[in-house]
KELOSE-788324 format. One record per residue (C-alpha): residue number from 1; residue in one letter; x, y, z. Coordinates in Angstrom, 3 decimals, padded with zeros to 6 digits. Layout:
% residues N
nr = NUM rest = A c1 = X c2 = Y c3 = Z
...
This chain:
% residues 102
nr = 1 rest = M c1 = 039.241 c2 = 169.714 c3 = 051.539
nr = 2 rest = Y c1 = 038.448 c2 = 170.988 c3 = 055.148
nr = 3 rest = R c1 = 038.703 c2 = 169.885 c3 = 058.136
nr = 4 rest = I c1 = 035.519 c2 = 170.425 c3 = 060.374
nr = 5 rest = S c1 = 034.340 c2 = 170.818 c3 = 063.744
nr = 6 rest = G c1 = 031.026 c2 = 170.504 c3 = 065.068
nr = 7 rest = F c1 = 030.761 c2 = 171.895 c3 = 068.513
nr = 8 rest = G c1 = 027.669 c2 = 169.646 c3 = 070.492
nr = 9 rest = C c1 = 027.737 c2 = 167.273 c3 = 067.597
nr = 10 rest = G c1 = 025.348 c2 = 165.505 c3 = 069.126
nr = 11 rest = G c1 = 024.393 c2 = 162.333 c3 = 067.396
nr = 12 rest = G c1 = 026.341 c2 = 162.633 c3 = 064.284
nr = 13 rest = I c1 = 023.646 c2 = 163.371 c3 = 061.865
nr = 14 rest = Y c1 = 026.007 c2 = 166.891 c3 = 060.704
nr = 15 rest = T c1 = 029.380 c2 = 164.681 c3 = 061.227
nr = 16 rest = K c1 = 028.125 c2 = 162.574 c3 = 058.448
nr = 17 rest = A c1 = 026.422 c2 = 165.100 c3 = 056.246
nr = 18 rest = L c1 = 029.818 c2 = 167.436 c3 = 056.596
nr = 19 rest = I c1 = 031.806 c2 = 163.872 c3 = 055.318
nr = 20 rest = K c1 = 029.779 c2 = 163.298 c3 = 052.293
nr = 21 rest = M c1 = 029.735 c2 = 166.961 c3 = 051.421
nr = 22 rest = G c1 = 033.669 c2 = 166.355 c3 = 050.802
nr = 23 rest = A c1 = 035.397 c2 = 167.401 c3 = 054.303
nr = 24 rest = S c1 = 038.691 c2 = 165.543 c3 = 054.857
nr = 25 rest = H c1 = 037.833 c2 = 165.453 c3 = 057.933
nr = 26 rest = V c1 = 035.398 c2 = 166.136 c3 = 061.163
nr = 27 rest = V c1 = 035.910 c2 = 166.222 c3 = 064.776
nr = 28 rest = G c1 = 032.674 c2 = 166.315 c3 = 066.696
nr = 29 rest = V c1 = 032.840 c2 = 167.529 c3 = 070.472
nr = 30 rest = D c1 = 030.332 c2 = 167.100 c3 = 072.758
nr = 31 rest = S c1 = 030.038 c2 = 167.066 c3 = 077.030
nr = 32 rest = S c1 = 027.507 c2 = 164.269 c3 = 076.429
nr = 33 rest = D c1 = 029.275 c2 = 160.890 c3 = 076.744
nr = 34 rest = E c1 = 025.739 c2 = 159.534 c3 = 075.534
nr = 35 rest = M c1 = 026.060 c2 = 161.598 c3 = 072.710
nr = 36 rest = L c1 = 029.497 c2 = 160.978 c3 = 071.621
nr = 37 rest = K c1 = 028.548 c2 = 157.146 c3 = 072.166
nr = 38 rest = G c1 = 025.555 c2 = 157.538 c3 = 069.495
nr = 39 rest = A c1 = 027.765 c2 = 160.446 c3 = 066.775
nr = 40 rest = A c1 = 030.620 c2 = 157.106 c3 = 066.837
nr = 41 rest = N c1 = 028.279 c2 = 154.512 c3 = 066.613
nr = 42 rest = N c1 = 026.195 c2 = 156.765 c3 = 063.958
nr = 43 rest = C c1 = 029.637 c2 = 157.096 c3 = 062.284
nr = 44 rest = K c1 = 031.293 c2 = 153.730 c3 = 062.883
nr = 45 rest = N c1 = 032.222 c2 = 153.534 c3 = 059.083
nr = 46 rest = I c1 = 033.547 c2 = 156.761 c3 = 058.285
nr = 47 rest = Q c1 = 037.238 c2 = 156.556 c3 = 058.968
nr = 48 rest = N c1 = 038.067 c2 = 160.732 c3 = 058.513
nr = 49 rest = A c1 = 035.693 c2 = 161.451 c3 = 061.770
nr = 50 rest = T c1 = 036.410 c2 = 161.323 c3 = 065.793
nr = 51 rest = F c1 = 034.815 c2 = 162.754 c3 = 068.743
nr = 52 rest = L c1 = 036.090 c2 = 164.344 c3 = 071.343
nr = 53 rest = K c1 = 034.475 c2 = 164.836 c3 = 074.579
nr = 54 rest = G c1 = 034.675 c2 = 168.754 c3 = 075.108
nr = 55 rest = D c1 = 032.457 c2 = 171.907 c3 = 075.361
nr = 56 rest = A c1 = 031.994 c2 = 175.109 c3 = 073.578
nr = 57 rest = Y c1 = 034.215 c2 = 176.604 c3 = 075.822
nr = 58 rest = Q c1 = 037.078 c2 = 174.222 c3 = 076.565
nr = 59 rest = S c1 = 037.614 c2 = 171.690 c3 = 073.269
nr = 60 rest = S c1 = 040.989 c2 = 170.576 c3 = 073.817
nr = 61 rest = L c1 = 041.126 c2 = 171.356 c3 = 070.139
nr = 62 rest = P c1 = 044.942 c2 = 173.048 c3 = 069.415
nr = 63 rest = A c1 = 044.895 c2 = 176.592 c3 = 068.073
nr = 64 rest = N c1 = 044.612 c2 = 177.580 c3 = 065.003
nr = 65 rest = D c1 = 043.637 c2 = 173.936 c3 = 063.148
nr = 66 rest = I c1 = 039.774 c2 = 173.822 c3 = 061.984
nr = 67 rest = D c1 = 038.907 c2 = 175.631 c3 = 058.915
nr = 68 rest = I c1 = 035.340 c2 = 175.485 c3 = 060.044
nr = 69 rest = V c1 = 033.766 c2 = 175.465 c3 = 063.359
nr = 70 rest = L c1 = 029.918 c2 = 174.494 c3 = 063.207
nr = 71 rest = E c1 = 027.708 c2 = 175.633 c3 = 066.304
nr = 72 rest = R c1 = 024.997 c2 = 173.753 c3 = 064.885
nr = 73 rest = A c1 = 021.703 c2 = 174.459 c3 = 067.544
nr = 74 rest = L c1 = 024.046 c2 = 175.050 c3 = 070.483
nr = 75 rest = I c1 = 024.004 c2 = 178.391 c3 = 071.341
nr = 76 rest = H c1 = 020.625 c2 = 178.864 c3 = 072.909
nr = 77 rest = H c1 = 022.025 c2 = 175.911 c3 = 075.891
nr = 78 rest = L c1 = 024.807 c2 = 178.383 c3 = 076.514
nr = 79 rest = N c1 = 025.435 c2 = 180.828 c3 = 079.391
nr = 80 rest = D c1 = 028.755 c2 = 182.385 c3 = 078.135
nr = 81 rest = L c1 = 028.070 c2 = 183.327 c3 = 073.826
nr = 82 rest = D c1 = 031.817 c2 = 185.087 c3 = 074.480
nr = 83 rest = A c1 = 033.514 c2 = 182.227 c3 = 075.990
nr = 84 rest = C c1 = 032.090 c2 = 179.910 c3 = 073.256
nr = 85 rest = F c1 = 033.380 c2 = 182.464 c3 = 070.420
nr = 86 rest = K c1 = 036.338 c2 = 183.053 c3 = 071.619
nr = 87 rest = E c1 = 036.947 c2 = 178.713 c3 = 071.764
nr = 88 rest = A c1 = 035.463 c2 = 178.449 c3 = 068.329
nr = 89 rest = Y c1 = 037.941 c2 = 181.625 c3 = 067.251
nr = 90 rest = R c1 = 040.931 c2 = 180.210 c3 = 069.435
nr = 91 rest = I c1 = 041.041 c2 = 176.511 c3 = 067.465
nr = 92 rest = I c1 = 039.957 c2 = 178.636 c3 = 063.640
nr = 93 rest = K c1 = 042.401 c2 = 178.832 c3 = 061.182
nr = 94 rest = D c1 = 043.760 c2 = 182.114 c3 = 059.664
nr = 95 rest = G c1 = 040.174 c2 = 183.094 c3 = 056.894
nr = 96 rest = G c1 = 038.276 c2 = 180.066 c3 = 058.765
nr = 97 rest = V c1 = 034.694 c2 = 180.175 c3 = 058.955
nr = 98 rest = L c1 = 032.626 c2 = 179.985 c3 = 061.898
nr = 99 rest = T c1 = 028.857 c2 = 179.196 c3 = 061.554
nr = 100 rest = R c1 = 025.983 c2 = 179.485 c3 = 063.950
nr = 101 rest = S c1 = 022.476 c2 = 178.748 c3 = 064.817
nr = 102 rest = G c1 = 020.585 c2 = 178.325 c3 = 067.265
């Protein structure tokens, strides 16, 4: 089982899908209060999903804690990709994976 973080989690659609695919826990991170509220509502019956206010530059997650970081439809919104990737690799466990798309 994997512990996954989604940067720019939006309304929680991918959080829900990742749980259904077998993730042991998904932590959704978003900078928008409205998106976090929508994600929490969308995933209200899922106990192994949590949502945190943060962003791709500073997620507030502990170092070496996450197996997979998903950055879906996020990077085209960012000005500093190096800082984004640095934060992702900071929280990923050794051997973990960063997956991203524009």
